[in-house]
N, C-alpha and C positions, 0 to 999 in steps of 0.2 A: 273825424277826430271822438275821441272815446269818452264816453260819460259816467264810465263806472267807475265813479269815487265813491268809498267806502266812508260813512259818515264816522266822524270821530267820537270816541268812547268816552262816556262821559268818567271823571275822574272819581275815583273813590276814596272820597276824605277822612271819612273812617278808617279806614286801613292806613292813611298816611298820618292821621295821628296816633293811630296804636304803636306804628313803627316810629315816629317822632318820640313818642313819650317812651318808649323800650330804650334806644338810645342814648336821649338824654338820664334817664336813671342808671346805663349802664356806665353812661362818662362818669357820673356822680359817685357809682359806686367802686368803680376802681382807680378814682381820681382819690375818692376816701382810702382802699385800701394800700393803696401806694405811698402815700404820706405817713400811714400808720403800721406799714407792715414792717413786724419782729419775728416775723418765721424763721426758720432757716433753709427752707427748703425752695434752691433757685428755681425749680421746675415751677412751683406755684406761682413765685414772684415775675418771672417771666411771662408767663400763662397771662397774669394781669396788666404785666405790663404791655403786651399783646392786644388787649380787649380794648384798651384803653386807648391805645393808639388805631385801632381799627376804626372803633366807634368815634373819637374826634377826625378822622379823617372822611368817615362818612356822609358826619352834618357839614363838615365845611366844602365836601364837594357839591351835598345836598342844595347848601343854602349858599351857594356859592352864584355871584351874578350870571345871568346868561349874554351877556353884552360880549 
């Protein structure tokens, strides 16, 4: 029987908090821009919506139940 099991690494909680804070700020900023967008640039509007969708999906996947 092989007992060479590697010890589990300790989670880096400050990094998790920083990534979560960045995602929340990005979600709030992009949702605010989407609701108040008055510019004529379609490319910029699509980029803002892409960031919004990406951060929302990341937060959903990150905090979904692990059942």
